[in-house]
NUSE-299871 format. One record per residue (C-alpha): residue number from 0; y, x, z. Coordinates in Angstrom, 3 decimals, always signed. Each point is the difference from the previous one (the first is absolute). Last residue first. Layout:
% residues N
SITE, NUM, Y, X, Z
...
//
This chain:
% residues 102
SITE, 101, +16.806, +26.528, +9.183
SITE, 100, -1.313, -3.025, +1.251
SITE, 99, -3.706, -0.473, -0.553
SITE, 98, -1.802, -3.513, -0.786
SITE, 97, -3.621, -0.277, +0.810
SITE, 96, -2.020, -2.045, -2.299
SITE, 95, -3.874, -1.264, +0.736
SITE, 94, -2.428, -1.067, -2.861
SITE, 93, -2.865, -1.611, +1.419
SITE, 92, +0.858, -3.048, -2.961
SITE, 91, -0.781, +2.658, -2.700
SITE, 90, -0.020, +3.618, +1.127
SITE, 89, +0.340, +1.943, +3.368
SITE, 88, +3.394, +1.938, +1.405
SITE, 87, +3.215, +0.510, -1.844
SITE, 86, +3.265, +1.688, +1.215
SITE, 85, +2.700, -0.953, -1.120
SITE, 84, +3.520, +2.196, -0.068
SITE, 83, +3.494, -0.762, +0.808
SITE, 82, +3.655, +0.731, -0.862
SITE, 81, +3.619, -0.968, +0.803
SITE, 80, -0.307, -1.615, +3.663
SITE, 79, +3.759, -1.386, +1.055
SITE, 78, -1.307, -2.627, +1.622
SITE, 77, -1.960, +1.884, +2.238
SITE, 76, -1.910, -2.375, +2.715
SITE, 75, +0.516, -3.114, -2.424
SITE, 74, -0.905, +1.630, -3.187
SITE, 73, -3.394, +1.457, +2.041
SITE, 72, -1.145, -3.829, +0.290
SITE, 71, +1.728, -0.764, -3.292
SITE, 70, -2.342, +2.752, -1.285
SITE, 69, -3.319, -1.047, +1.662
SITE, 68, +0.444, -3.574, -1.718
SITE, 67, +0.515, +1.631, -3.521
SITE, 66, -2.909, +1.984, +0.612
SITE, 65, -1.969, -3.146, +0.900
SITE, 64, +1.342, -1.700, -3.236
SITE, 63, -2.082, +2.859, -2.235
SITE, 62, +2.596, +1.744, -2.002
SITE, 61, -1.716, +0.846, -3.605
SITE, 60, +1.670, +2.623, -2.279
SITE, 59, +0.545, -0.387, -3.305
SITE, 58, +0.801, +2.912, -2.121
SITE, 57, +2.915, +0.671, -2.636
SITE, 56, +0.876, +2.643, +1.731
SITE, 55, +0.803, -1.466, +3.082
SITE, 54, -0.867, -3.845, +0.302
SITE, 53, -0.125, -2.005, +3.238
SITE, 52, -2.648, -2.938, +0.446
SITE, 51, -0.651, -3.198, +2.106
SITE, 50, -2.752, -1.517, -0.901
SITE, 49, -1.313, -3.665, -1.745
SITE, 48, -3.348, -0.371, -0.904
SITE, 47, -1.101, -2.932, -2.638
SITE, 46, -3.502, -1.500, -0.359
SITE, 45, -1.884, -0.662, -3.004
SITE, 44, -2.979, -1.951, +0.563
SITE, 43, -3.757, +1.282, -0.643
SITE, 42, -1.148, -1.064, +3.290
SITE, 41, -1.797, +2.974, +1.229
SITE, 40, +1.477, +2.716, -1.704
SITE, 39, +3.783, -1.621, +0.107
SITE, 38, +2.190, +1.271, -3.013
SITE, 37, +2.705, +1.938, +1.076
SITE, 36, +3.665, -0.577, -0.825
SITE, 35, +2.842, +2.358, +1.113
SITE, 34, +3.498, -0.456, +1.860
SITE, 33, +3.139, +1.753, +0.773
SITE, 32, +3.108, -0.645, +2.281
SITE, 31, +1.843, +3.230, +0.221
SITE, 30, +1.654, +2.007, +2.876
SITE, 29, +2.788, +2.691, -1.013
SITE, 28, -0.155, +2.921, +1.693
SITE, 27, +2.771, +0.164, +3.021
SITE, 26, -3.089, +0.909, +2.629
SITE, 25, -0.472, +3.084, -1.652
SITE, 24, -3.860, +0.812, -0.250
SITE, 23, -1.840, +3.223, +0.920
SITE, 22, -2.601, +1.846, -1.413
SITE, 21, -1.450, -2.713, -2.010
SITE, 20, -3.644, -1.227, -0.893
SITE, 19, +0.365, -2.177, +3.540
SITE, 18, +2.425, -2.476, -2.258
SITE, 17, -3.514, -0.562, -1.731
SITE, 16, -0.308, +0.191, -3.944
SITE, 15, +0.386, -3.165, -2.501
SITE, 14, -1.663, +1.091, -3.615
SITE, 13, +0.425, -0.681, -3.128
SITE, 12, -2.785, +1.832, -1.970
SITE, 11, +1.029, +2.766, -2.405
SITE, 10, -1.246, -0.055, -3.396
SITE, 9, +1.021, +2.881, -2.279
SITE, 8, -3.663, +0.679, -1.377
SITE, 7, -1.136, -3.825, -0.024
SITE, 6, +2.961, -1.179, -2.343
SITE, 5, -1.098, +3.070, -2.227
SITE, 4, -3.569, -1.447, -0.139
SITE, 3, +1.150, -3.699, -0.118
SITE, 2, +2.193, +1.016, -3.180
SITE, 1, +3.707, -0.197, -0.402
SITE, 0, +2.331, -2.642, -0.343
//
């Protein structure tokens, strides 16, 4: 085990990216259930958040359920769709996603 200093120098915090950060997303990527814990600032309770992610190059990318729902509608009209992209506008609870077939 090394020193705190050595550990801190090499430290890379784990982070889940947003699917909109990718230029294009293949529809055949494996979807994985993921979860993380956080402490509620108001109550002090530890809460668990479940999410859907894909893993590319050892990085996790979260896929909001609204994106999955939009993609389902697109696939009903175009079942051979191979790739899509996602546009993100806003932040927090005001975030809106647009699924763009490619």
